[in-house]
N, C-alpha and C positions, 0 to 999 in steps of 0.2 A: 566458523562463526555460529553462535547459538541463536535460537529463536528469540530468547530473552534479550540478546544484544540488538537484534533488529527491532524488537518492539519498543525499545527505548528511544528510537530515532524518529524525528519528524519526517513526514512524507510531503514533499513539495513538488508541485507540477512546474516544470521549467517553461511551459508555454504561457502561463499566466501568473506564476509566482505565488499561487495560493497553496495553503496547507490543505492537503487532501483529507487527512484523517489519521487514524491510528491502526497499526497492524493488530488484527485479532486472530489471524490464522494464516497458514500457508498451505498450498496444494502441492503435493509431492508426487512425482511419477513413480512407476514401478522400479526404476533404476536408482531411486533415492535422490534425484535432483529436484530442486524447487522449480515448479512450473509457473506459479503465480503467488501473489500476496493477496490476502483478503483484508480489506481495509474497512473499518467502521467509519462511515461518513460522519464527519464532525458537524454537519449542519443541524442535526436534531439530537438533542440530549436524551439519553436513556431510551432510544428506540430499538426494539428488538426485531423489527421487521426485516425479512430477507432483502427487500428492495433498498434498504439503507446500506447494504454492503456494496463495496466497489472492488472489482477484481483488477489487479495490476499484474499484467503478464511480465515474466522475468525479462523478456526482450525489450520491454518498455522502460526498464531501469537504466538511467543514464550514468549514475554515479552513486556509490555508497560511501558517504563520508563519515567522519567521527560522530557528528550529531544529526545528520540529515541524510535522507535518501532522495535523490533527484529522479523524477520520472518524467517521461515524455508521453503524456496522455491527453488525447483530445478531450475537450471540456464537455463530455457527454454525461456528466453527473450533475446533480442539482446542488 
């Protein structure tokens, strides 16, 4: 799967059903495996602040579907 394939999917938190945001980057370890997704928080439009990014660890991904990525993330983002 390519990063562009992941970026086209919606990120939805299974705990509250809310859209978390859009993938803007991934963090990869030295072995080449994805460790986490960097999500642009969709709460504020055109914000370039680091605080507006959300990190979703690979272990928190529940399912990657055709149109959506389901994550199990505590609601610790605004």
